N, C-alpha and C positions, 0 to 999 in steps of 0.2 A: 409108500409110507413117505410123504413131505418132509424132506429136512428142511428145517429153518435157518434163512441163510442170513448171516451178523454182518453187518458193515466193517468197517476200518477202523471209524469213528463212530464209539459208543458213548452215550454218557452214563452207561453203567458199566466199568471196571469189572474187574474176573471176581472179583471178591464180592460184588452183589452192590456195594454201595457206591449211590447214586452221584454222579459230577453236579448235578443241577443244583444245589446250594452252594455248592461255591463258585460254579460259573453267573449267578445268580449276586452275589457279592461283587463278584468282580462289573456285574453289570451296572449295579447301584453306584460303585463308586466313577465308572465314566459316564454315567450320565449326571451324577451332580457335578463332576468335575467339568464337562462339558455344557450343561447348563450356565454355572458361575461364571467361565470364562465369557460363552456369550453376553451375559448379562453385563459385565465387566466392561466388555467390546464396545456393547452397544452404551454405554452411560458416559465411558470415559473418553478422551482422545491421548494417541500414543504419549506417556510420559506423564498423564494429569494424575494429579495424587491428591487425594483427601485424607485428612488426618481424624481419624477415629478416638484415638486416645493417645496418652501422651509417651506410648509405646508400640505403636503400632497405627499405620496406613493403608490406604486402599489405594494400588500405583497401576496403571497399566504399563506393563515392561512386554517386551518381547525377546526372549530368548533362541538365539541360531545356534547354540551347542548345546553342552549336556550342564551335569549338574554345577550350579555356582559360574555358570558360561562358561566352562571350558569349550576351549576352540571356536567360540563364540564371532571371535573375528578372521577367520580361515572364508576361504574365495567360494565356498557351496556347498563343494563334498562331503560336510560333516552332518547335513540334512538327511542324505542316504545313508551316512556309514549309521548314523543316531537310530533310523527307521531300523535300517534291518536288524542292528542289536536289537531293538523292542519286539520286532516282532519275532527272531530268535528267542526271546527270554520266553515268548508269550508258547511258544508250539512246545518248548522245556520246562515250563511252569505248567502245562496241560497235563503235559509227560508223566510227571509229578505226581499231580495231585491224580490221577486215574493208577498209579500205582499206590498212590498210601492217602487213598481217600479216609481211611476211616482215622487217621492223626489229625484229630481234630485243630489243635493249635498249629500244627504245620499246617493245614491248609487252610485255616484263617489268613496265615503270615500268606502264604503264594496268592490267595486269591488277593489279599488287597496290593499285592506287588504288582499282581497281572493287570487289575485295574487300573492302577496308574499307568502302567507302561503300556498301555493300550491306548488309554486316554490323551498321553503327550504323543503318542504315533500317529493319533487322528489328525491334531495340532500339525505336525510336521508335514504329513500329508496335505491338508488343506491350505495351511498357509503357509509353509514353508519355515514356521519357528513355532515355539512355545511358547503361548501366553500364560504370563504370572501376573499376579496383581496382590498378593500377600506381602505386604511389608512391615516386617519390627526391627524397633530400634531400640537404642537403651541410653538415656541421658547422652547426646551428644560424642558416642564412643562410637558413632557410625550404624549404618544400616546390613543388617542380614540380606543377604540376595534373596531378590525378591523371589515367591514360590506359588505353588496355586494346588488346590487338590489334590492332583494325582500327585505330585511330589509329595505330599502330606503322607497318602497312604502307602507310597513305594517306602517312605522312612519307618511308618508304622510297621509294615511288614518285616521289615528290614532287623526291629527292634523283637518284634514277636518271635522271626526267625531265632535270633539269636539267644534270646528268652528256653525258645524249646528248644535249642541245642542247649545249651547249658545245663538245662534240667533232665536230659537226658544225660548226657555224659556223668551229672554228679548221682541218678541214680545207679550207676554202673559201678 
């Protein structure tokens, strides 16, 4: 009788639940993120902004650093550092999704974070910087740092992760 070989990377974790829905969510985030970045890059020149409302602009900005332009003025090493962090994070998230694929809210959070991380890693690899374009501001008090769909997915995923953890702690 022939034995069935299993690959080291399977989309079906040991508990039998498929990873595909979670990978699909991440793929949708990556697709939306990259399409919006391409559109803004084609419609704007660097630094150009278009006023949309009294509190929101579209602007083409480049971020060579991390969140809030952290380390953006360094010599270039940060591109590889943040790319490596993104790749390691994605690998860890896939591991977590395989182990906990039945925990819906937790996996939603991880999928959003993974999609955002992949979107920003793609930018770093292709352009050497992350493309940002969403610019919120409030009544002359200044502008929040520009961000993108990937950043939004990471923040939403982090919020869901915190909510899921608080909910889990309160059950005990």
